[in-house]
Backbone bond lengths (Angstrom), bond angles and torsions (degrees), N, CA, C in turn:
res aa  C-N    CA-C-N  psi(-1)  N-CA   C-N-CA  omega(-1)  CA-C   N-CA-C  phi
1 M - - - 1.435 - - 1.578 110.83 -
2 F 1.283 113.56 -38.51 1.439 121.56 178.55 1.549 113.53 -62.36
3 T 1.323 114.08 -31.65 1.566 118.93 172.71 1.502 109.81 -69.64
4 H 1.315 114.93 -41.45 1.610 113.24 177.80 1.447 112.43 -64.01
5 F 1.333 114.96 -40.48 1.486 117.66 179.85 1.471 111.32 -61.31
6 C 1.371 115.64 -45.80 1.431 117.20 -179.26 1.439 112.64 -62.32
7 S 1.451 118.18 -41.41 1.417 121.08 174.47 1.530 117.73 -55.14
8 V 1.313 114.14 -46.43 1.427 123.34 175.64 1.576 112.57 -61.75
9 L 1.366 113.85 -37.74 1.471 118.32 176.79 1.528 110.63 -65.24
10 M 1.255 115.76 -49.36 1.454 125.64 179.48 1.613 111.59 -58.20
11 D 1.252 114.55 -45.66 1.497 118.40 176.53 1.519 109.19 -63.46
12 G 1.300 119.08 -42.63 1.411 118.60 176.93 1.471 115.37 -64.28
13 L 1.274 120.17 -37.88 1.420 129.83 177.33 1.525 106.02 -60.46
14 F 1.302 118.29 -48.79 1.364 120.70 -178.24 1.513 113.94 -66.45
15 L 1.377 119.84 -36.75 1.414 125.46 174.38 1.654 108.18 -64.06
16 C 1.252 117.24 -42.74 1.460 120.07 173.48 1.463 110.88 -55.41
17 L 1.236 118.45 -55.30 1.504 127.67 178.25 1.510 110.37 -52.89
18 W 1.311 115.31 -42.19 1.571 120.18 175.04 1.498 111.87 -58.97
19 A 1.372 111.34 -52.83 1.375 118.66 -176.03 1.624 112.57 -60.86
20 A 1.384 112.53 -43.62 1.476 113.41 178.85 1.557 111.92 -63.79
21 T 1.303 114.17 -38.57 1.497 112.60 -179.40 1.442 111.57 -68.23
22 N 1.291 121.66 -36.75 1.580 125.13 176.12 1.447 108.61 -60.88
23 F 1.465 115.36 -45.67 1.488 111.69 -179.02 1.512 111.61 -66.90
24 G 1.319 116.33 -32.10 1.482 120.66 179.23 1.593 108.62 -63.57
25 V 1.271 116.73 -44.39 1.460 122.54 -175.98 1.495 106.52 -70.51
26 H 1.425 124.21 -37.24 1.334 124.40 177.69 1.502 110.80 -68.46
27 F 1.319 116.43 -37.97 1.525 120.32 178.92 1.559 108.87 -64.91
28 A 1.339 115.75 -41.53 1.391 117.17 -177.01 1.561 116.31 -67.30
29 I 1.372 108.75 -35.64 1.378 114.40 177.72 1.539 112.45 -69.67
30 N 1.196 119.30 -37.25 1.505 123.43 179.93 1.586 110.40 -76.16
31 K 1.342 117.98 -18.64 1.483 116.43 175.75 1.493 107.48 -82.64
32 I 1.332 124.35 -21.34 1.385 123.67 -176.11 1.657 110.54 -76.56
33 H 1.376 115.79 -24.52 1.509 120.13 -179.56 1.345 111.21 60.06
34 L 1.323 119.74 60.58 1.466 121.06 174.90 1.594 111.52 -80.42
35 E 1.216 114.90 159.96 1.539 124.76 -175.66 1.537 110.71 -133.90
36 G 1.367 121.32 153.78 1.313 127.37 175.42 1.535 113.22 57.55
37 S 1.384 113.27 -140.23 1.458 118.59 -178.67 1.451 117.45 -60.29
38 D 1.325 120.37 -24.42 1.375 122.56 177.47 1.530 112.30 -71.86
39 E 1.343 114.83 -26.57 1.545 122.71 175.93 1.514 105.56 -70.88
40 V 1.275 117.36 -43.93 1.519 122.10 -169.75 1.541 101.99 -71.92
41 I 1.297 123.08 -44.26 1.419 125.41 -173.03 1.531 106.37 -69.93
42 A 1.271 121.98 -37.89 1.487 122.22 172.61 1.491 114.01 -65.07
43 M 1.323 117.15 -38.10 1.469 117.90 174.84 1.482 112.91 -64.71
44 V 1.278 116.69 -43.73 1.582 123.52 175.51 1.541 109.42 -57.70
45 L 1.321 114.29 -49.46 1.535 115.55 -178.04 1.584 110.40 -67.17
46 Q 1.310 116.49 -32.44 1.413 118.77 178.74 1.557 111.60 -68.14
47 A 1.305 115.26 -36.07 1.518 118.58 178.98 1.487 108.50 -73.97
48 L 1.363 118.86 -37.80 1.469 121.56 178.29 1.575 111.88 -65.82
49 F 1.352 114.41 -38.63 1.447 123.85 178.07 1.580 105.35 -62.53
50 G 1.220 122.38 -49.98 1.463 125.15 -177.13 1.476 108.10 -63.52
51 L 1.305 123.55 -45.00 1.419 126.56 -176.81 1.635 107.35 -67.46
52 A 1.278 113.90 -47.33 1.446 118.46 -174.23 1.591 112.61 -64.67
53 T 1.393 114.66 -28.94 1.444 120.24 176.32 1.527 112.19 -88.02
54 L 1.297 119.99 -21.64 1.392 122.61 176.43 1.537 116.53 -78.86
55 V 1.352 112.30 -34.72 1.462 119.71 179.44 1.575 114.50 -51.56
56 P 1.367 114.01 -55.59 1.493 113.31 -178.83 1.549 111.45 -62.77
57 I 1.294 126.49 -31.76 1.371 129.65 177.85 1.563 109.20 -69.97
58 A 1.302 118.46 -40.41 1.434 121.67 179.27 1.646 107.65 -67.50
59 I 1.383 116.49 -37.32 1.449 115.43 177.46 1.488 112.95 -63.45
60 F 1.399 115.16 -41.46 1.558 118.18 179.22 1.657 105.70 -64.60
61 I 1.224 123.10 -42.27 1.412 126.42 -173.31 1.545 103.94 -63.90
62 Y 1.346 116.71 -45.91 1.477 119.57 178.34 1.466 116.69 -60.03
63 R 1.430 111.55 -41.42 1.440 117.76 177.10 1.543 112.63 -63.55
64 D 1.319 116.05 -44.15 1.407 120.54 -179.34 1.554 111.80 -65.59
65 I 1.318 119.34 -37.26 1.450 125.68 174.25 1.485 109.87 -62.83
66 R 1.206 117.67 -48.86 1.442 128.46 178.86 1.519 111.32 -58.50
67 I 1.211 119.13 -44.32 1.575 130.15 -179.80 1.569 100.82 -63.94
68 M 1.282 118.66 -56.28 1.460 120.37 -176.91 1.498 108.45 -57.75
69 W 1.258 120.97 -46.12 1.472 123.68 -174.94 1.624 108.39 -60.14
70 V 1.330 112.47 -47.98 1.521 114.44 177.52 1.399 115.61 -58.49
71 R 1.369 119.63 -45.76 1.390 124.60 -178.52 1.572 109.81 -64.03
72 A 1.335 116.38 -43.83 1.513 120.11 176.34 1.503 108.35 -53.23
73 N 1.421 113.26 -52.16 1.398 115.56 -175.97 1.646 117.62 -60.78
74 Q 1.440 106.47 -35.52 1.509 112.85 168.77 1.479 117.37 -61.93
75 K 1.294 112.89 -37.70 1.521 117.71 -177.47 1.532 105.74 -72.25
76 I 1.360 119.60 -38.58 1.492 122.72 -176.79 1.561 106.38 -65.82
77 A 1.343 113.72 -38.34 1.457 117.08 -175.49 1.562 110.33 -72.59
78 T 1.294 113.85 -32.57 1.478 116.16 -177.58 1.568 104.31 -75.22
79 V 1.252 121.65 -43.40 1.477 123.73 -177.27 1.589 107.44 -63.78
80 S 1.351 117.69 -42.71 1.453 122.12 -179.65 1.569 108.75 -63.02
81 H 1.290 115.38 -41.02 1.468 122.60 -176.06 1.599 110.02 -66.52
82 D 1.375 111.22 -40.47 1.467 118.03 -179.72 1.484 110.74 -69.49
83 T 1.400 123.73 -34.07 1.405 126.84 -179.32 1.436 112.06 -77.16
84 D 1.410 116.15 -22.22 1.495 115.67 178.21 1.481 116.56 -71.90
85 R 1.302 117.42 -15.09 1.436 123.87 -174.97 1.451 111.69 -74.64
């Protein structure tokens, strides 16, 4: 259970770091006061940066959830098998 708690905590910390980074990038882009095509390019790059940094975090969260699910199913199967005797 402690391992699952630590996994959830780490995933949450990574999401907070991701959010802080994206807010920082958004703030930096707004401070520059771009216009025209430069503004559009900056917005596209900001969106791509957000997506590219979120995908690895989402993969780790999915992996952790999948591992917890498999372990819970194994534990249920073991308990069910033990009670059948």
